[in-house]
C-alpha positions in Angstrom: -0.2 0.0 0.0 1.1 3.5 -0.4 2.7 5.2 2.3 3.9 2.1 3.6 0.6 0.9 5.7 -0.9 -2.5 5.4 -4.4 -3.5 6.0 -5.9 -6.1 8.3 -8.9 -7.5 7.2 -11.7 -7.6 9.2 -14.0 -10.6 8.8 -17.4 -9.0 8.6 -18.8 -9.2 5.4 -22.0 -7.5 3.4 -23.8 -8.3 0.5 -23.3 -6.7 -2.8 -24.8 -7.1 -6.3 -21.5 -7.2 -8.9 -17.5 -7.6 -8.3 -15.4 -5.5 -6.7 -11.8 -5.1 -5.8 -10.4 -8.1 -3.7 -13.8 -9.6 -2.0 -15.7 -12.5 -1.5 -17.0 -13.5 -4.7 -19.1 -16.2 -5.6 -18.2 -18.3 -8.9 -21.5 -19.3 -10.9 -22.5 -19.0 -14.9 -19.1 -17.7 -15.7 -18.8 -15.8 -12.6 -16.5 -16.0 -9.2 -17.5 -15.4 -6.4 -15.4 -13.3 -4.5 -15.2 -12.6 -0.3 -13.0 -10.2 0.3 -12.1 -7.9 4.2 -8.8 -5.9 3.9 -6.4 -6.4 6.4 -4.0 -2.8 6.6 -2.6 -4.8 4.0 -0.8 -4.6 5.4 -4.6 -4.4 6.1 -6.8 -6.6 8.7 -9.7 -7.3 7.4 -12.8 -6.8 10.3 -16.5 -7.0 12.0 -20.1 -8.4 10.9 -21.1 -9.4 8.0 -25.0 -7.3 7.2 -27.7 -8.8 5.0 -29.1 -6.3 2.0 -30.3 -3.1 2.9 -33.5 -2.1 3.5 -35.5 -2.0 0.0 -36.8 -4.0 -2.8 -35.4 -7.8 -2.6 -32.5 -7.7 -5.2 -33.7 -10.0 -8.5 -32.2 -13.6 -8.9 -29.1 -13.8 -11.1 -30.4 -17.7 -11.6 -27.3 -18.7 -10.4 -27.7 -21.7 -7.9 -26.4 -20.2 -4.2 -24.7 -23.4 -1.9 -25.3 -23.4 1.6 -22.6 -22.5 3.2 -21.6 -26.1 4.9 -21.0 -27.4 0.7 -19.7 -24.3 -0.3 -15.6 -23.8 -1.1 -13.4 -21.4 -0.8 -9.8 -20.5 -2.3 -7.5 -17.8 -1.1 -5.5 -16.1 -4.3 -2.1 -14.3 -2.4 -0.2 -12.3 -4.9 3.6 -11.5 -3.7 5.8 -8.5 -5.7 8.8 -8.3 -4.1 7.2 -8.8 -0.5 8.2 -12.3 0.8 9.1 -10.5 4.3 5.3 -10.1 4.7 4.3 -13.1 2.6 4.3 -15.7 5.7 2.3 -13.4 7.8 -0.5 -13.2 5.1 -0.2 -17.3 5.1 -0.5 -17.4 8.5 -3.0 -15.6 8.8 -4.7 -17.7 6.1 -3.8 -21.1 7.6 -5.3 -19.9 10.8 -8.5 -19.3 10.1 -11.5 -20.8 12.0 -13.1 -21.9 9.1 -10.2 -23.4 6.8 -9.5 -22.7 3.2 -9.7 -25.3 0.5 -7.5 -23.8 -1.5 -4.4 -21.5 -1.6 -2.1 -20.2 -4.6 0.6 -17.5 -3.7 1.4 -15.9 -7.2 4.7 -14.5 -7.5 4.7 -11.5 -10.0 8.3 -11.7 -11.2 9.5 -11.0 -8.1 13.4 -9.8 -7.3 13.0 -11.8 -3.6 12.5 -15.2 -2.7 8.6 -16.0 -2.2 9.3 -19.7 -2.2 11.4 -20.3 0.4 8.2 -18.6 2.6 5.8 -20.8 0.4 7.7 -24.0 1.5 7.0 -23.5 4.9 2.9 -23.7 4.4 2.1 -27.2 3.3 -0.4 -27.6 1.1 0.1 -24.2 -0.5 0.9 -23.7 -4.4 3.1 -21.7 -5.8 2.4 -19.8 -9.7 5.4 -17.4 -11.2 5.4 -15.4 -13.9 7.0 -12.2 -15.4 6.0 -9.0 -13.7 2.6 -7.7 -15.3 0.7 -6.4 -12.7 -1.6 -6.9 -10.0 -4.7 -7.2 -12.0 -2.9 -9.9 -13.9 -1.6 -11.7 -10.8 -5.3 -11.8 -9.3 -5.9 -13.5 -12.9 -3.7 -15.9 -12.8 -4.3 -17.4 -9.4 -8.2 -17.3 -10.0 -8.0 -19.6 -13.3 -5.9 -22.0 -11.4 -8.6 -22.4 -8.8 -11.8 -24.2 -8.8 -13.5 -23.0 -5.6 -16.9 -21.8 -5.1 -15.8 -18.6 -3.8 -12.5 -16.7 -4.0 -10.5 -14.5 -1.6 -7.7 -11.9 -2.5 -5.3 -11.2 -0.6 -2.1 -9.3 -1.3 0.9 -10.4 0.6 1.1 -7.5 2.7 -2.2 -7.9 4.4 -3.6 -10.4 6.7 -6.8 -12.0 7.2 -8.4 -11.9 10.4 -8.8 -14.7 12.0 -12.8 -15.1 11.1 -13.1 -13.5 7.7 -13.7 -16.3 6.1 -16.9 -18.0 7.8 -18.2 -14.5 8.5 -18.1 -14.1 4.4 -19.4 -17.4 4.3 -22.3 -16.4 6.6 -23.0 -13.0 4.9 -23.6 -15.2 1.2 -25.7 -17.6 3.4 -28.0 -13.9 3.6 -27.9 -13.0 0.5 -27.6 -16.0 -1.7 -27.8 -13.8 -5.0 -25.0 -11.2 -3.8 -22.1 -11.4 -6.3 -20.2 -10.7 -3.9 -19.5 -10.1 0.0 -16.9 -7.4 1.7 -16.0 -5.9 4.9 -14.5 -3.6 7.0 -10.5 -3.0 7.4 -7.5 -1.4 9.7 -4.5 -0.6 8.9 -1.5 -1.6 11.0 2.2 -0.9 10.3 5.1 -2.9 9.2 5.4 -4.9 12.7 1.7 -5.9 13.0 0.8 -2.6 15.2 -2.5 -1.1 14.8 -2.3 2.6 13.5 -5.3 4.0 14.2 -7.1 4.4 10.8 -9.8 1.6 10.6 -12.5 1.4 8.4 -15.4 -0.1 9.6 -18.0 -2.5 8.3 -21.0 -1.8 5.9 -23.5 -1.9 8.2 -27.4 -1.7 7.4 -26.9 0.5 4.2 -23.9 -1.1 2.4 -24.9 0.1 -0.6 -25.3 3.8 0.6 -21.7 3.2 1.9 -20.3 1.6 -1.2 
């Protein structure tokens, strides 16, 4: 992140109608679901999920949402010269209250050694590519997964322990949503909160968005 700030994604997520940058997102009919909470990323993802805001019920998109217990969740961690933060990011994924079903790290042409970090986490897949930017790195990871939902996490960010569980719960309340998202707080390079915080959207997510 600019200015050396990291985000920590807080676990609360809200249903929303269309895709956006780095949220839990659902796959279905050519779309892939995304669950996202940002963490001081160095962010840390926050809070409690909310359902649809007051008003008409959003129209169904025709996709068949799976119950949270049957859904699968994959995490794409993108890194570019952030191997020194990558261990924290992968630990935050490993320690989720609801474990991820698949984890992919995409090295976007780093000059450091993310492979040495990934080797410490059994089951995590490492993919390498020439430097093509964040969007291309995320797309590479997305194409490698076959899960119901996908979470994008930058290597210099972290997830709160309940982030995946909260995102799935939010999809359970709003099954026709294309993505859910949550709050975050900024942390420094040592993981200490530095005061700035963006709370979960609450009862009026569309207004906040």
